[in-house]
C-alpha positions, 0 to 999 in steps of 0.5 A, a space after each residue: 499500499 505504501 510504495 506507490 504512494 511514497 512519492 506523494 507522502 514525501 512531496 507533501 512532508 518534503 521528506 526522502 521517500 526512503 525515509 518513510 517507514 511502514 509498519 506491516 503488521 498494522 495493515 488492515 482492510 476495513 469495509 473496503 478501505 485500507 489502512 496502515 501505520 507508518 512513520 513520517 520524519 519520525 512521527 508515526 501516522 495512520 494512512 487510509 486509502 479509499 472512501 469508505 465509512 472508516 476512512 470518512 470518519 478519521 481526521 486527517 489531511 486528504 491527499 489526491 486521489 483517495 489517501 488520507 494521513 491522520 495523526 494519532 489523536 484521541 479522536 482517531 483512537 476512538 474511530 479505530 476502536 469502533 471499527 477494530 475491537 481488539 484495540 479496546 481494552 478487556 477485563 479478564 476476571 479472576 482465573 487468567 494470569 495477568 501482567 501490568 506493564 506501566 509505560 511512563 513514556 507511552 512508546 513501550 507497548 510494541 516491545 511489551 506485546 512481543 514479550 507475550 508470545 507463548 505466554 499463558 498471561 495477559 498483559 495489562 498494557 495501560 497502567 498508570 497511578 495518578 502519581 505517575 500521570 501528575 509527574 509525567 504530565 499525561 492523563 488517562 485518555 492519552 495513555 490508552 491512546 498510545 497503547 491502542 495505536 501500538 496494539 494496531 501497530 503490532 496487529 496484536 489480537 490477544 487482548 490487553 487490559 487498562 488499569 487505573 493504578 492505585 487510585 485513592 479518590 472516587 474522582 479519579 475512579 470515575 475518570 479512568 471508567 469513563 475513558 474505558 479502563 477495565 481494571 481498577 486498583 483501589 488503594 486504601 492506604 489512607 483508610 487503613 488504621 495507623 499506629 494500631 500495632 502499637 496500641 496497648 490492650 486498654 487502648 484497643 478496647 477504648 477504640 473498639 467501644 467507639 464503633 457501633 454496637 451492632 457492628 461490634 456484635 457482628 464481628 464478635 459472633 463471626 470471628 471469636 471462638 471459631 476455627 477457619 480452615 484454609 487450605 491446610 492452615 487452621 486460623 483462629 482469632 482471639 479478642 485482641 487480634 480481631 480488634 486489631 483487624 477491625 481498627 486496621 482494616 474497618 474503615 478501608 472495607 467501608 471505602 471498598 463498599 462505596 467504590 464497588 457499588 457506586 462505581 465498579 457495579 455501575 460501570 457500562 463495561 466489565 471491570 477487574 476489581 483490585 484491592 491493594 492493601 499493601 502501602 502500609 506501615 505494617 505487614 499484612 498478616 494471615 489473619 489480616 488478610 482472612 478478616 478482609 476477605 471474609 468481610 468482602 465475602 459478607 458484603 458481596 463484594 467481588 474483587 478480582 485480586 488483592 495485593 498484601 504487603 508481604 514481609 521483607 521489602 519490595 522496593 522499586 526496580 531491584 530484587 527482593 530484600 528479606 529472609 526468604 524462608 519467612 517470605 515463603 511461609 507468608 506467601 503460601 498462606 496468602 496464596 491459599 486465602 485468595 485461592 479459597 475465596 476465589 480471586 488472584 493474589 496481586 504482587 505490587 513493586 513486582 519489577 526485578 524480584 527474580 529471586 522470589 519469582 519461582 516461589 510466587 509462580 509455585 504458590 499461586 499456580 499461575 493464577 496471579 497479577 503482577 505489577 511492573 512499572 519503572 522497570 520499562 522506563 530503565 530500560 529506556 534509559 539503558 538504550 539512552 546510555 548505549 546510544 546517546 552518552 551525552 544525553 545520558 549524562 545529562 540525564 543522570 546528573 538531573 537525577 542527582 540534582 533531584 533524588 532527595 525531592 523524588 524520594 519523597 514519593 517513593 520508598 527506596 534505600 539507595 545511596 547515590 554517593 556509593 555509585 561511581 562518580 559520573 565523571 570517572 565513567 567512560 561512555 562504553 560503561 554508562 550502561 553499568 549504572 543500570 546494574 548498580 542498586 544505587 544508581 538504578 534506583 536513582 534513575 528509577 524515581 526521578 523520571 518526573 524531574 527528567 521528563 519535566 526538562 523539555 530539552 531532555 524529554 525531547 532529545 530522549 524521545 528523539 533517540 528512543 524513536 531512532 532506536 525503537 527496535 533496540 528498546 523493544 529488544 531490551 524490554 523483550 529480554 528483561 520482561 521476558 525474564 520475569 514471565 519465565 521465572 514466574 512461570 508464565 512463559 516457555 
C-alpha cells in the first residue's frame, strides 16, 4: 500500500521517500478501505486509502486521489476502537494470569506485546497511577491512546487490559472508568488504621468501644471462638487480634464497599477490581488478610485480585530484600486465602524480584496479577546510555540534582553517593549504572524531573524513536525474564 504512494507522501512532507517506514503488521482492510501505520519524519501516522465509512470518519489531511494521512489523535483512536475491537481493552476476571506493564513514556507497548508470545498471561498494557500521571503530565485518555495505536501497530489481537492504578479518590476512579479502563486498583492506604500495632490492650478496647454496638456484636459472633480451615492451615482469632483487624481494616472496607457498589458495579463495561492493602506501615498478616476476605464476602463484594503487604521489602526496581523462608511461609498463606475465596493474589512493585519469582509462581499456580512499571523506564534509559552517552550524562546529573525531592514519593534505600562518580566513567561503561542498585533506584524514581525538562524530554524521545527496535529488544529480554521465572512463559 505504501510503496505506490511514497512519492506523494514524501512531497507533501518534504522528506526522502526512503525515510518513510511502514509497519506491515498493522495493515488492515476495513469495509473496502485500507489502513496502515507508518513513520514519517520521525512521527507515526495512520494512512487510510479509500472512500468508505472508516476513512471518512478519520480526522486527517486528504491527498489525491483517495489517500488520507491522519495523526495518532484521541479522536482517531476512538474511530479505530469502533472498527477494530481488538484495539479496545478488556477485563480478564479471576482465573487468567495478568501482568501489569506501566509505561511512563507511552512508547513501550510494541515491545511489551512481543514479550507475551508463548505466554499464558495477558498483558495490562495501559497501567498508570495518578502519581505517575501527575509527574509525567499525561492523562488516562492519552495513556490509552498510546496503547491502542501500539496494539494496532503490532496487529495484536490477544487482548489487553487498562488499569487505573493505585487510585485513592472516587473522582479519579470515575475518570478512568469513563475513559474505558477495564481495571481499577483501589489503594486503601489512606483508610487503613495507623499506629494500631503499637496500641495497648486497654487502648484497643477503648477504640473498639467507639464503634457501633451492632457492628461489634456481628464481628464478635463471626470470628471469636471459631476455627477457619484455609487450605491446610487452621486460623483462630482471639479478642485482641480481632480488634486489631477491625481497627486496621474497618474503614478501608467501608471505602471498598462505596467504590464497588457506586462505581464498579455501575460501569457500562466489565471491570477487574483489585484491592491494594500493601502500602501500609505493617505487614499484612494471614489473619488480617482472612478478615478482609471474609468481610468482603459478607458484603458480597467481588474483587478480582488483592495485594497484601508482604514481609521483607519490595523496593522499586531491585530484587527482594528479606528473609526468604519467612517470605515463603507468608506467601503460601496469602496464596491459599486468595485461592479459597476465588480471587488472584497480586504482587505490587514486582519489577525485578527475580529471586522470589519461582516461589510466587509455585504458590499461586499461575493465577496471579503482577505489576511492573519503572523497570520499563529503566530499559529506556539503558538505550540512552548505549546510543546517546551525552544525553545520558545530562539525565544522570538531573537525577542526582533531584533525588532527595523524588524520594518523597517512593520508598527506596539507595545512596547515590555509593555509585561511581559520573565524571569517572567512560561512555562505553555508562550502561553499567543500570546494574548498580544505588544508581538504578536513583534513575528509577526521578523520571518526573527528567521528563519535566523539555530539552531532555525531546532528545530522549528522539533517541528512542531512532532506536525503537533496540528498545523493544531490551524489553523483550527483561520482561521476558520476569514471565519465565514466575512460570508464565515457556
